[in-house]
PDB file with SEQRES, HELIX, SHEET and CRYST1 records, atoms N, CA, C and O in Angstrom:
SEQRES   1 A   79  MET LEU SER SER ALA THR ARG SER THR ALA TRP GLY VAL          
SEQRES   2 A   79  ALA VAL GLU TYR PHE ARG LEU PHE PRO HIS GLY ASP LYS          
SEQRES   3 A   79  ALA PRO LYS LEU LEU HIS GLN PHE VAL PRO GLU SER ASN          
SEQRES   4 A   79  VAL GLN ARG ASP PHE LEU ARG ALA THR MET SER PRO ASP          
SEQRES   5 A   79  ALA THR ASP GLY ASP VAL ILE GLY VAL ASN ALA LEU MET          
SEQRES   6 A   79  ALA LYS TRP ARG PHE TYR SER GLN SER HIS GLY ASP PHE          
SEQRES   7 A   79  LEU                                                          
HELIX    1 AA1 SER A    4  SER A    8  1                                   5    
HELIX    2 AA2 ALA A   10  LEU A   20  1                                  11    
HELIX    3 AA3 LYS A   29  PHE A   34  1                                   6    
HELIX    4 AA4 ASN A   39  THR A   48  1                                  10    
HELIX    5 AA5 VAL A   61  SER A   74  1                                  14    
CRYST1    1.000    1.000    1.000  90.00  90.00  90.00 P 1           1          
ATOM      1  N   MET A   1     -43.761 -29.806 -40.756  1.00  0.00           N  
ATOM      2  CA  MET A   1     -42.371 -29.789 -41.340  1.00  0.00           C  
ATOM      3  C   MET A   1     -42.484 -29.071 -42.612  1.00  0.00           C  
ATOM      4  O   MET A   1     -43.537 -29.057 -43.249  1.00  0.00           O  
ATOM      5  N   LEU A   2     -41.390 -28.459 -43.002  1.00  0.00           N  
ATOM      6  CA  LEU A   2     -41.345 -27.749 -44.299  1.00  0.00           C  
ATOM      7  C   LEU A   2     -41.285 -28.678 -45.458  1.00  0.00           C  
ATOM      8  O   LEU A   2     -40.646 -29.729 -45.413  1.00  0.00           O  
ATOM      9  N   SER A   3     -41.986 -28.262 -46.540  1.00  0.00           N  
ATOM     10  CA  SER A   3     -41.931 -29.059 -47.767  1.00  0.00           C  
ATOM     11  C   SER A   3     -40.556 -28.663 -48.415  1.00  0.00           C  
ATOM     12  O   SER A   3     -39.961 -27.615 -48.161  1.00  0.00           O  
ATOM     13  N   SER A   4     -40.137 -29.615 -49.268  1.00  0.00           N  
ATOM     14  CA  SER A   4     -38.891 -29.280 -50.009  1.00  0.00           C  
ATOM     15  C   SER A   4     -38.921 -28.066 -50.794  1.00  0.00           C  
ATOM     16  O   SER A   4     -37.912 -27.368 -50.889  1.00  0.00           O  
ATOM     17  N   ALA A   5     -40.107 -27.738 -51.412  1.00  0.00           N  
ATOM     18  CA  ALA A   5     -40.319 -26.521 -52.167  1.00  0.00           C  
ATOM     19  C   ALA A   5     -40.085 -25.316 -51.325  1.00  0.00           C  
ATOM     20  O   ALA A   5     -39.411 -24.377 -51.748  1.00  0.00           O  
ATOM     21  N   THR A   6     -40.624 -25.322 -50.146  1.00  0.00           N  
ATOM     22  CA  THR A   6     -40.471 -24.227 -49.191  1.00  0.00           C  
ATOM     23  C   THR A   6     -39.085 -23.964 -48.741  1.00  0.00           C  
ATOM     24  O   THR A   6     -38.670 -22.816 -48.584  1.00  0.00           O  
ATOM     25  N   ARG A   7     -38.318 -25.091 -48.518  1.00  0.00           N  
ATOM     26  CA  ARG A   7     -36.950 -25.048 -48.035  1.00  0.00           C  
ATOM     27  C   ARG A   7     -36.036 -24.528 -49.209  1.00  0.00           C  
ATOM     28  O   ARG A   7     -35.017 -23.890 -48.944  1.00  0.00           O  
ATOM     29  N   SER A   8     -36.402 -24.802 -50.506  1.00  0.00           N  
ATOM     30  CA  SER A   8     -35.481 -24.630 -51.553  1.00  0.00           C  
ATOM     31  C   SER A   8     -35.215 -23.236 -52.000  1.00  0.00           C  
ATOM     32  O   SER A   8     -34.200 -22.965 -52.641  1.00  0.00           O  
ATOM     33  N   THR A   9     -36.135 -22.318 -51.663  1.00  0.00           N  
ATOM     34  CA  THR A   9     -35.924 -20.939 -52.144  1.00  0.00           C  
ATOM     35  C   THR A   9     -36.134 -19.905 -51.033  1.00  0.00           C  
ATOM     36  O   THR A   9     -36.898 -20.130 -50.096  1.00  0.00           O  
ATOM     37  N   ALA A  10     -35.476 -18.825 -51.150  1.00  0.00           N  
ATOM     38  CA  ALA A  10     -35.674 -17.716 -50.209  1.00  0.00           C  
ATOM     39  C   ALA A  10     -37.071 -17.211 -50.223  1.00  0.00           C  
ATOM     40  O   ALA A  10     -37.630 -16.838 -49.192  1.00  0.00           O  
ATOM     41  N   TRP A  11     -37.663 -17.199 -51.454  1.00  0.00           N  
ATOM     42  CA  TRP A  11     -38.957 -16.768 -51.571  1.00  0.00           C  
ATOM     43  C   TRP A  11     -39.995 -17.681 -50.835  1.00  0.00           C  
ATOM     44  O   TRP A  11     -40.909 -17.193 -50.170  1.00  0.00           O  
ATOM     45  N   GLY A  12     -39.823 -18.946 -50.975  1.00  0.00           N  
ATOM     46  CA  GLY A  12     -40.623 -19.907 -50.253  1.00  0.00           C  
ATOM     47  C   GLY A  12     -40.561 -19.744 -48.697  1.00  0.00           C  
ATOM     48  O   GLY A  12     -41.566 -19.837 -47.993  1.00  0.00           O  
ATOM     49  N   VAL A  13     -39.317 -19.495 -48.218  1.00  0.00           N  
ATOM     50  CA  VAL A  13     -39.121 -19.309 -46.807  1.00  0.00           C  
ATOM     51  C   VAL A  13     -39.835 -18.053 -46.331  1.00  0.00           C  
ATOM     52  O   VAL A  13     -40.426 -18.038 -45.251  1.00  0.00           O  
ATOM     53  N   ALA A  14     -39.778 -16.993 -47.146  1.00  0.00           N  
ATOM     54  CA  ALA A  14     -40.441 -15.735 -46.818  1.00  0.00           C  
ATOM     55  C   ALA A  14     -41.937 -15.880 -46.817  1.00  0.00           C  
ATOM     56  O   ALA A  14     -42.592 -15.329 -45.932  1.00  0.00           O  
ATOM     57  N   VAL A  15     -42.503 -16.577 -47.742  1.00  0.00           N  
ATOM     58  CA  VAL A  15     -43.931 -16.812 -47.774  1.00  0.00           C  
ATOM     59  C   VAL A  15     -44.405 -17.562 -46.566  1.00  0.00           C  
ATOM     60  O   VAL A  15     -45.417 -17.194 -45.968  1.00  0.00           O  
ATOM     61  N   GLU A  16     -43.690 -18.623 -46.180  1.00  0.00           N  
ATOM     62  CA  GLU A  16     -43.990 -19.429 -45.071  1.00  0.00           C  
ATOM     63  C   GLU A  16     -43.879 -18.594 -43.771  1.00  0.00           C  
ATOM     64  O   GLU A  16     -44.716 -18.725 -42.877  1.00  0.00           O  
ATOM     65  N   TYR A  17     -42.862 -17.755 -43.677  1.00  0.00           N  
ATOM     66  CA  TYR A  17     -42.686 -16.924 -42.504  1.00  0.00           C  
ATOM     67  C   TYR A  17     -43.906 -16.060 -42.293  1.00  0.00           C  
ATOM     68  O   TYR A  17     -44.460 -16.034 -41.194  1.00  0.00           O  
ATOM     69  N   PHE A  18     -44.350 -15.329 -43.353  1.00  0.00           N  
ATOM     70  CA  PHE A  18     -45.524 -14.445 -43.271  1.00  0.00           C  
ATOM     71  C   PHE A  18     -46.811 -15.174 -43.040  1.00  0.00           C  
ATOM     72  O   PHE A  18     -47.749 -14.612 -42.474  1.00  0.00           O  
ATOM     73  N   ARG A  19     -46.881 -16.406 -43.461  1.00  0.00           N  
ATOM     74  CA  ARG A  19     -48.032 -17.222 -43.172  1.00  0.00           C  
ATOM     75  C   ARG A  19     -48.085 -17.566 -41.649  1.00  0.00           C  
ATOM     76  O   ARG A  19     -49.153 -17.547 -41.039  1.00  0.00           O  
ATOM     77  N   LEU A  20     -46.928 -17.872 -41.073  1.00  0.00           N  
ATOM     78  CA  LEU A  20     -46.930 -18.297 -39.689  1.00  0.00           C  
ATOM     79  C   LEU A  20     -46.901 -17.113 -38.651  1.00  0.00           C  
ATOM     80  O   LEU A  20     -47.333 -17.251 -37.507  1.00  0.00           O  
ATOM     81  N   PHE A  21     -46.399 -16.017 -39.097  1.00  0.00           N  
ATOM     82  CA  PHE A  21     -46.234 -14.841 -38.224  1.00  0.00           C  
ATOM     83  C   PHE A  21     -46.977 -13.604 -38.855  1.00  0.00           C  
ATOM     84  O   PHE A  21     -46.336 -12.569 -39.040  1.00  0.00           O  
ATOM     85  N   PRO A  22     -48.264 -13.676 -39.181  1.00  0.00           N  
ATOM     86  CA  PRO A  22     -48.908 -12.611 -39.873  1.00  0.00           C  
ATOM     87  C   PRO A  22     -49.021 -11.379 -38.975  1.00  0.00           C  
ATOM     88  O   PRO A  22     -49.056 -10.266 -39.499  1.00  0.00           O  
ATOM     89  N   HIS A  23     -49.080 -11.521 -37.658  1.00  0.00           N  
ATOM     90  CA  HIS A  23     -49.232 -10.325 -36.752  1.00  0.00           C  
ATOM     91  C   HIS A  23     -48.318 -10.458 -35.503  1.00  0.00           C  
ATOM     92  O   HIS A  23     -48.648 -10.059 -34.387  1.00  0.00           O  
ATOM     93  N   GLY A  24     -47.216 -11.017 -35.780  1.00  0.00           N  
ATOM     94  CA  GLY A  24     -46.272 -11.236 -34.608  1.00  0.00           C  
ATOM     95  C   GLY A  24     -46.830 -12.300 -33.706  1.00  0.00           C  
ATOM     96  O   GLY A  24     -47.276 -13.355 -34.157  1.00  0.00           O  
ATOM     97  N   ASP A  25     -46.798 -12.000 -32.371  1.00  0.00           N  
ATOM     98  CA  ASP A  25     -47.240 -12.984 -31.369  1.00  0.00           C  
ATOM     99  C   ASP A  25     -48.218 -12.220 -30.470  1.00  0.00           C  
ATOM    100  O   ASP A  25     -47.798 -11.598 -29.494  1.00  0.00           O  
ATOM    101  N   LYS A  26     -49.494 -12.260 -30.784  1.00  0.00           N  
ATOM    102  CA  LYS A  26     -50.517 -11.445 -30.109  1.00  0.00           C  
ATOM    103  C   LYS A  26     -51.213 -12.085 -29.032  1.00  0.00           C  
ATOM    104  O   LYS A  26     -52.145 -11.484 -28.498  1.00  0.00           O  
ATOM    105  N   ALA A  27     -50.867 -13.271 -28.632  1.00  0.00           N  
ATOM    106  CA  ALA A  27     -51.557 -13.993 -27.499  1.00  0.00           C  
ATOM    107  C   ALA A  27     -51.405 -13.219 -26.187  1.00  0.00           C  
ATOM    108  O   ALA A  27     -50.395 -12.563 -25.931  1.00  0.00           O  
ATOM    109  N   PRO A  28     -52.444 -13.326 -25.382  1.00  0.00           N  
ATOM    110  CA  PRO A  28     -52.375 -12.585 -24.104  1.00  0.00           C  
ATOM    111  C   PRO A  28     -51.198 -13.050 -23.201  1.00  0.00           C  
ATOM    112  O   PRO A  28     -50.800 -14.215 -23.205  1.00  0.00           O  
ATOM    113  N   LYS A  29     -50.659 -12.053 -22.417  1.00  0.00           N  
ATOM    114  CA  LYS A  29     -49.580 -12.431 -21.535  1.00  0.00           C  
ATOM    115  C   LYS A  29     -49.805 -13.642 -20.651  1.00  0.00           C  
ATOM    116  O   LYS A  29     -48.916 -14.473 -20.460  1.00  0.00           O  
ATOM    117  N   LEU A  30     -51.052 -13.725 -20.100  1.00  0.00           N  
ATOM    118  CA  LEU A  30     -51.371 -14.801 -19.178  1.00  0.00           C  
ATOM    119  C   LEU A  30     -51.253 -16.201 -19.951  1.00  0.00           C  
ATOM    120  O   LEU A  30     -50.771 -17.186 -19.393  1.00  0.00           O  
ATOM    121  N   LEU A  31     -51.676 -16.223 -21.135  1.00  0.00           N  
ATOM    122  CA  LEU A  31     -51.661 -17.485 -21.928  1.00  0.00           C  
ATOM    123  C   LEU A  31     -50.216 -17.985 -22.075  1.00  0.00           C  
ATOM    124  O   LEU A  31     -49.995 -19.196 -22.058  1.00  0.00           O  
ATOM    125  N   HIS A  32     -49.223 -17.087 -22.219  1.00  0.00           N  
ATOM    126  CA  HIS A  32     -47.853 -17.575 -22.351  1.00  0.00           C  
ATOM    127  C   HIS A  32     -47.322 -18.124 -21.138  1.00  0.00           C  
ATOM    128  O   HIS A  32     -46.345 -18.869 -21.209  1.00  0.00           O  
ATOM    129  N   GLN A  33     -47.858 -17.843 -20.009  1.00  0.00           N  
ATOM    130  CA  GLN A  33     -47.405 -18.361 -18.757  1.00  0.00           C  
ATOM    131  C   GLN A  33     -47.805 -19.883 -18.631  1.00  0.00           C  
ATOM    132  O   GLN A  33     -47.175 -20.645 -17.899  1.00  0.00           O  
ATOM    133  N   PHE A  34     -48.877 -20.277 -19.377  1.00  0.00           N  
ATOM    134  CA  PHE A  34     -49.287 -21.642 -19.261  1.00  0.00           C  
ATOM    135  C   PHE A  34     -49.091 -22.498 -20.570  1.00  0.00           C  
ATOM    136  O   PHE A  34     -49.041 -23.727 -20.511  1.00  0.00           O  
ATOM    137  N   VAL A  35     -48.991 -21.851 -21.668  1.00  0.00           N  
ATOM    138  CA  VAL A  35     -48.897 -22.459 -22.860  1.00  0.00           C  
ATOM    139  C   VAL A  35     -47.600 -22.038 -23.625  1.00  0.00           C  
ATOM    140  O   VAL A  35     -47.432 -20.849 -23.897  1.00  0.00           O  
ATOM    141  N   PRO A  36     -46.672 -22.991 -23.981  1.00  0.00           N  
ATOM    142  CA  PRO A  36     -45.446 -22.545 -24.646  1.00  0.00           C  
ATOM    143  C   PRO A  36     -45.727 -21.962 -26.029  1.00  0.00           C  
ATOM    144  O   PRO A  36     -46.796 -22.186 -26.596  1.00  0.00           O  
ATOM    145  N   GLU A  37     -44.796 -21.240 -26.550  1.00  0.00           N  
ATOM    146  CA  GLU A  37     -44.976 -20.639 -27.901  1.00  0.00           C  
ATOM    147  C   GLU A  37     -45.344 -21.719 -28.934  1.00  0.00           C  
ATOM    148  O   GLU A  37     -45.161 -22.911 -28.685  1.00  0.00           O  
ATOM    149  N   SER A  38     -45.816 -21.330 -29.983  1.00  0.00           N  
ATOM    150  CA  SER A  38     -46.252 -22.296 -31.013  1.00  0.00           C  
ATOM    151  C   SER A  38     -45.093 -23.110 -31.482  1.00  0.00           C  
ATOM    152  O   SER A  38     -44.092 -22.566 -31.947  1.00  0.00           O  
ATOM    153  N   ASN A  39     -45.214 -24.437 -31.366  1.00  0.00           N  
ATOM    154  CA  ASN A  39     -44.192 -25.392 -31.766  1.00  0.00           C  
ATOM    155  C   ASN A  39     -43.966 -25.153 -33.338  1.00  0.00           C  
ATOM    156  O   ASN A  39     -42.846 -25.177 -33.848  1.00  0.00           O  
ATOM    157  N   VAL A  40     -45.080 -24.933 -34.006  1.00  0.00           N  
ATOM    158  CA  VAL A  40     -44.937 -24.862 -35.491  1.00  0.00           C  
ATOM    159  C   VAL A  40     -44.082 -23.621 -35.846  1.00  0.00           C  
ATOM    160  O   VAL A  40     -43.228 -23.724 -36.727  1.00  0.00           O  
ATOM    161  N   GLN A  41     -44.279 -22.457 -35.198  1.00  0.00           N  
ATOM    162  CA  GLN A  41     -43.431 -21.250 -35.459  1.00  0.00           C  
ATOM    163  C   GLN A  41     -42.034 -21.552 -35.078  1.00  0.00           C  
ATOM    164  O   GLN A  41     -41.118 -21.376 -35.881  1.00  0.00           O  
ATOM    165  N   ARG A  42     -41.835 -22.007 -33.859  1.00  0.00           N  
ATOM    166  CA  ARG A  42     -40.420 -22.334 -33.385  1.00  0.00           C  
ATOM    167  C   ARG A  42     -39.748 -23.360 -34.216  1.00  0.00           C  
ATOM    168  O   ARG A  42     -38.568 -23.174 -34.514  1.00  0.00           O  
ATOM    169  N   ASP A  43     -40.388 -24.458 -34.638  1.00  0.00           N  
ATOM    170  CA  ASP A  43     -39.819 -25.374 -35.536  1.00  0.00           C  
ATOM    171  C   ASP A  43     -39.524 -24.871 -36.931  1.00  0.00           C  
ATOM    172  O   ASP A  43     -38.596 -25.357 -37.578  1.00  0.00           O  
ATOM    173  N   PHE A  44     -40.272 -23.933 -37.396  1.00  0.00           N  
ATOM    174  CA  PHE A  44     -40.031 -23.316 -38.710  1.00  0.00           C  
ATOM    175  C   PHE A  44     -38.744 -22.451 -38.519  1.00  0.00           C  
ATOM    176  O   PHE A  44     -37.853 -22.540 -39.364  1.00  0.00           O  
ATOM    177  N   LEU A  45     -38.617 -21.669 -37.513  1.00  0.00           N  
ATOM    178  CA  LEU A  45     -37.408 -20.862 -37.357  1.00  0.00           C  
ATOM    179  C   LEU A  45     -36.147 -21.700 -37.161  1.00  0.00           C  
ATOM    180  O   LEU A  45     -35.082 -21.351 -37.670  1.00  0.00           O  
ATOM    181  N   ARG A  46     -36.264 -22.791 -36.433  1.00  0.00           N  
ATOM    182  CA  ARG A  46     -35.131 -23.704 -36.209  1.00  0.00           C  
ATOM    183  C   ARG A  46     -34.734 -24.286 -37.492  1.00  0.00           C  
ATOM    184  O   ARG A  46     -33.540 -24.454 -37.736  1.00  0.00           O  
ATOM    185  N   ALA A  47     -35.732 -24.636 -38.409  1.00  0.00           N  
ATOM    186  CA  ALA A  47     -35.388 -25.210 -39.678  1.00  0.00           C  
ATOM    187  C   ALA A  47     -34.785 -24.279 -40.717  1.00  0.00           C  
ATOM    188  O   ALA A  47     -34.125 -24.732 -41.652  1.00  0.00           O  
ATOM    189  N   THR A  48     -35.016 -22.948 -40.553  1.00  0.00           N  
ATOM    190  CA  THR A  48     -34.613 -22.001 -41.564  1.00  0.00           C  
ATOM    191  C   THR A  48     -33.548 -21.062 -41.052  1.00  0.00           C  
ATOM    192  O   THR A  48     -32.949 -20.357 -41.864  1.00  0.00           O  
ATOM    193  N   MET A  49     -33.264 -21.000 -39.744  1.00  0.00           N  
ATOM    194  CA  MET A  49     -32.314 -20.088 -39.262  1.00  0.00           C  
ATOM    195  C   MET A  49     -31.093 -20.788 -38.682  1.00  0.00           C  
ATOM    196  O   MET A  49     -31.185 -21.941 -38.261  1.00  0.00           O  
ATOM    197  N   SER A  50     -29.971 -20.121 -38.654  1.00  0.00           N  
ATOM    198  CA  SER A  50     -28.834 -20.696 -37.958  1.00  0.00           C  
ATOM    199  C   SER A  50     -29.058 -20.692 -36.447  1.00  0.00           C  
ATOM    200  O   SER A  50     -29.712 -19.787 -35.928  1.00  0.00           O  
ATOM    201  N   PRO A  51     -28.524 -21.694 -35.726  1.00  0.00           N  
ATOM    202  CA  PRO A  51     -28.752 -21.683 -34.268  1.00  0.00           C  
ATOM    203  C   PRO A  51     -28.312 -20.478 -33.559  1.00  0.00           C  
ATOM    204  O   PRO A  51     -28.841 -20.109 -32.511  1.00  0.00           O  
ATOM    205  N   ASP A  52     -27.259 -19.813 -34.181  1.00  0.00           N  
ATOM    206  CA  ASP A  52     -26.772 -18.570 -33.538  1.00  0.00           C  
ATOM    207  C   ASP A  52     -27.265 -17.343 -34.234  1.00  0.00           C  
ATOM    208  O   ASP A  52     -26.598 -16.312 -34.154  1.00  0.00           O  
ATOM    209  N   ALA A  53     -28.336 -17.374 -34.884  1.00  0.00           N  
ATOM    210  CA  ALA A  53     -28.975 -16.165 -35.479  1.00  0.00           C  
ATOM    211  C   ALA A  53     -29.188 -15.089 -34.516  1.00  0.00           C  
ATOM    212  O   ALA A  53     -29.614 -15.346 -33.390  1.00  0.00           O  
ATOM    213  N   THR A  54     -28.911 -13.871 -34.898  1.00  0.00           N  
ATOM    214  CA  THR A  54     -29.045 -12.753 -33.966  1.00  0.00           C  
ATOM    215  C   THR A  54     -29.669 -11.581 -34.664  1.00  0.00           C  
ATOM    216  O   THR A  54     -29.609 -11.449 -35.887  1.00  0.00           O  
ATOM    217  N   ASP A  55     -30.276 -10.722 -33.853  1.00  0.00           N  
ATOM    218  CA  ASP A  55     -30.768  -9.426 -34.336  1.00  0.00           C  
ATOM    219  C   ASP A  55     -29.860  -8.300 -33.963  1.00  0.00           C  
ATOM    220  O   ASP A  55     -30.166  -7.127 -34.178  1.00  0.00           O  
ATOM    221  N   GLY A  56     -28.781  -8.654 -33.423  1.00  0.00           N  
ATOM    222  CA  GLY A  56     -27.809  -7.740 -32.842  1.00  0.00           C  
ATOM    223  C   GLY A  56     -27.951  -7.497 -31.385  1.00  0.00           C  
ATOM    224  O   GLY A  56     -27.116  -6.817 -30.789  1.00  0.00           O  
ATOM    225  N   ASP A  57     -28.984  -8.029 -30.783  1.00  0.00           N  
ATOM    226  CA  ASP A  57     -29.243  -7.833 -29.396  1.00  0.00           C  
ATOM    227  C   ASP A  57     -29.325  -9.155 -28.655  1.00  0.00           C  
ATOM    228  O   ASP A  57     -28.764  -9.297 -27.568  1.00  0.00           O  
ATOM    229  N   VAL A  58     -30.018 -10.121 -29.235  1.00  0.00           N  
ATOM    230  CA  VAL A  58     -30.214 -11.492 -28.545  1.00  0.00           C  
ATOM    231  C   VAL A  58     -29.755 -12.537 -29.620  1.00  0.00           C  
ATOM    232  O   VAL A  58     -29.655 -12.230 -30.808  1.00  0.00           O  
ATOM    233  N   ILE A  59     -29.495 -13.724 -29.163  1.00  0.00           N  
ATOM    234  CA  ILE A  59     -28.957 -14.833 -29.955  1.00  0.00           C  
ATOM    235  C   ILE A  59     -29.807 -16.055 -29.785  1.00  0.00           C  
ATOM    236  O   ILE A  59     -30.131 -16.466 -28.671  1.00  0.00           O  
ATOM    237  N   GLY A  60     -30.158 -16.618 -30.887  1.00  0.00           N  
ATOM    238  CA  GLY A  60     -30.921 -17.935 -30.885  1.00  0.00           C  
ATOM    239  C   GLY A  60     -32.362 -17.738 -31.085  1.00  0.00           C  
ATOM    240  O   GLY A  60     -32.923 -16.670 -30.841  1.00  0.00           O  
ATOM    241  N   VAL A  61     -32.997 -18.867 -31.569  1.00  0.00           N  
ATOM    242  CA  VAL A  61     -34.390 -18.839 -31.909  1.00  0.00           C  
ATOM    243  C   VAL A  61     -35.275 -18.515 -30.614  1.00  0.00           C  
ATOM    244  O   VAL A  61     -36.182 -17.685 -30.671  1.00  0.00           O  
ATOM    245  N   ASN A  62     -34.982 -19.168 -29.521  1.00  0.00           N  
ATOM    246  CA  ASN A  62     -35.839 -18.944 -28.382  1.00  0.00           C  
ATOM    247  C   ASN A  62     -35.711 -17.491 -27.904  1.00  0.00           C  
ATOM    248  O   ASN A  62     -36.718 -16.895 -27.521  1.00  0.00           O  
ATOM    249  N   ALA A  63     -34.558 -16.928 -27.914  1.00  0.00           N  
ATOM    250  CA  ALA A  63     -34.400 -15.575 -27.497  1.00  0.00           C  
ATOM    251  C   ALA A  63     -35.041 -14.563 -28.432  1.00  0.00           C  
ATOM    252  O   ALA A  63     -35.604 -13.557 -28.001  1.00  0.00           O  
ATOM    253  N   LEU A  64     -34.938 -14.863 -29.752  1.00  0.00           N  
ATOM    254  CA  LEU A  64     -35.588 -14.056 -30.733  1.00  0.00           C  
ATOM    255  C   LEU A  64     -37.147 -14.093 -30.570  1.00  0.00           C  
ATOM    256  O   LEU A  64     -37.834 -13.074 -30.625  1.00  0.00           O  
ATOM    257  N   MET A  65     -37.643 -15.343 -30.368  1.00  0.00           N  
ATOM    258  CA  MET A  65     -39.192 -15.454 -30.182  1.00  0.00           C  
ATOM    259  C   MET A  65     -39.560 -14.707 -28.959  1.00  0.00           C  
ATOM    260  O   MET A  65     -40.595 -14.042 -28.991  1.00  0.00           O  
ATOM    261  N   ALA A  66     -38.843 -14.734 -27.890  1.00  0.00           N  
ATOM    262  CA  ALA A  66     -39.202 -14.021 -26.659  1.00  0.00           C  
ATOM    263  C   ALA A  66     -39.189 -12.484 -26.949  1.00  0.00           C  
ATOM    264  O   ALA A  66     -40.065 -11.752 -26.488  1.00  0.00           O  
ATOM    265  N   LYS A  67     -38.228 -12.047 -27.681  1.00  0.00           N  
ATOM    266  CA  LYS A  67     -38.206 -10.603 -27.988  1.00  0.00           C  
ATOM    267  C   LYS A  67     -39.363 -10.263 -28.846  1.00  0.00           C  
ATOM    268  O   LYS A  67     -40.031  -9.260 -28.596  1.00  0.00           O  
ATOM    269  N   TRP A  68     -39.637 -11.038 -29.841  1.00  0.00           N  
ATOM    270  CA  TRP A  68     -40.778 -10.702 -30.758  1.00  0.00           C  
ATOM    271  C   TRP A  68     -42.030 -10.765 -29.962  1.00  0.00           C  
ATOM    272  O   TRP A  68     -42.911  -9.941 -30.207  1.00  0.00           O  
ATOM    273  N   ARG A  69     -42.205 -11.680 -29.010  1.00  0.00           N  
ATOM    274  CA  ARG A  69     -43.460 -11.725 -28.192  1.00  0.00           C  
ATOM    275  C   ARG A  69     -43.552 -10.411 -27.344  1.00  0.00           C  
ATOM    276  O   ARG A  69     -44.629  -9.828 -27.220  1.00  0.00           O  
ATOM    277  N   PHE A  70     -42.459  -9.983 -26.795  1.00  0.00           N  
ATOM    278  CA  PHE A  70     -42.472  -8.721 -26.060  1.00  0.00           C  
ATOM    279  C   PHE A  70     -42.919  -7.547 -26.903  1.00  0.00           C  
ATOM    280  O   PHE A  70     -43.744  -6.727 -26.501  1.00  0.00           O  
ATOM    281  N   TYR A  71     -42.320  -7.502 -28.129  1.00  0.00           N  
ATOM    282  CA  TYR A  71     -42.684  -6.366 -28.993  1.00  0.00           C  
ATOM    283  C   TYR A  71     -44.196  -6.455 -29.409  1.00  0.00           C  
ATOM    284  O   TYR A  71     -44.884  -5.435 -29.453  1.00  0.00           O  
ATOM    285  N   SER A  72     -44.667  -7.617 -29.696  1.00  0.00           N  
ATOM    286  CA  SER A  72     -46.075  -7.769 -30.096  1.00  0.00           C  
ATOM    287  C   SER A  72     -46.924  -7.399 -28.989  1.00  0.00           C  
ATOM    288  O   SER A  72     -47.938  -6.747 -29.238  1.00  0.00           O  
ATOM    289  N   GLN A  73     -46.642  -7.737 -27.756  1.00  0.00           N  
ATOM    290  CA  GLN A  73     -47.489  -7.420 -26.644  1.00  0.00           C  
ATOM    291  C   GLN A  73     -47.392  -5.909 -26.227  1.00  0.00           C  
ATOM    292  O   GLN A  73     -48.352  -5.306 -25.745  1.00  0.00           O  
ATOM    293  N   SER A  74     -46.191  -5.356 -26.444  1.00  0.00           N  
ATOM    294  CA  SER A  74     -45.993  -3.942 -26.030  1.00  0.00           C  
ATOM    295  C   SER A  74     -46.547  -2.908 -27.031  1.00  0.00           C  
ATOM    296  O   SER A  74     -46.828  -1.763 -26.676  1.00  0.00           O  
ATOM    297  N   HIS A  75     -46.686  -3.331 -28.231  1.00  0.00           N  
ATOM    298  CA  HIS A  75     -47.022  -2.372 -29.334  1.00  0.00           C  
ATOM    299  C   HIS A  75     -48.235  -2.969 -30.108  1.00  0.00           C  
ATOM    300  O   HIS A  75     -48.057  -3.888 -30.908  1.00  0.00           O  
ATOM    301  N   GLY A  76     -49.456  -2.451 -29.872  1.00  0.00           N  
ATOM    302  CA  GLY A  76     -50.601  -3.055 -30.456  1.00  0.00           C  
ATOM    303  C   GLY A  76     -50.612  -2.957 -32.002  1.00  0.00           C  
ATOM    304  O   GLY A  76     -51.273  -3.753 -32.669  1.00  0.00           O  
ATOM    305  N   ASP A  77     -49.936  -2.056 -32.517  1.00  0.00           N  
ATOM    306  CA  ASP A  77     -49.926  -1.932 -34.023  1.00  0.00           C  
ATOM    307  C   ASP A  77     -48.644  -2.470 -34.625  1.00  0.00           C  
ATOM    308  O   ASP A  77     -48.396  -2.307 -35.820  1.00  0.00           O  
ATOM    309  N   PHE A  78     -47.807  -3.129 -33.779  1.00  0.00           N  
ATOM    310  CA  PHE A  78     -46.573  -3.696 -34.303  1.00  0.00           C  
ATOM    311  C   PHE A  78     -46.850  -4.862 -35.160  1.00  0.00           C  
ATOM    312  O   PHE A  78     -47.603  -5.761 -34.786  1.00  0.00           O  
ATOM    313  N   LEU A  79     -46.214  -4.862 -36.383  1.00  0.00           N  
ATOM    314  CA  LEU A  79     -46.424  -6.057 -37.343  1.00  0.00           C  
ATOM    315  C   LEU A  79     -45.025  -6.516 -37.695  1.00  0.00           C  
ATOM    316  O   LEU A  79     -44.862  -7.470 -38.457  1.00  0.00           O  
TER     317      LEU A  79                                                      
END                                                                             
């Protein structure tokens, strides 16, 4: 869970984001078929984002994480 200091400032949220997502989602494709995405990452996004957050293409934390996973797996140098 996020500490109150992390939740209280945009800077704290940004620092925690880059700690949890340093290189996107680089797990092998087969692993994702058997293991759900990190609960820590998903819980962080749910705690800091609006439920209807969008990147202009998809809506919601689960959809955003799926898109980020796709980008990370498709582009070896994507950060």
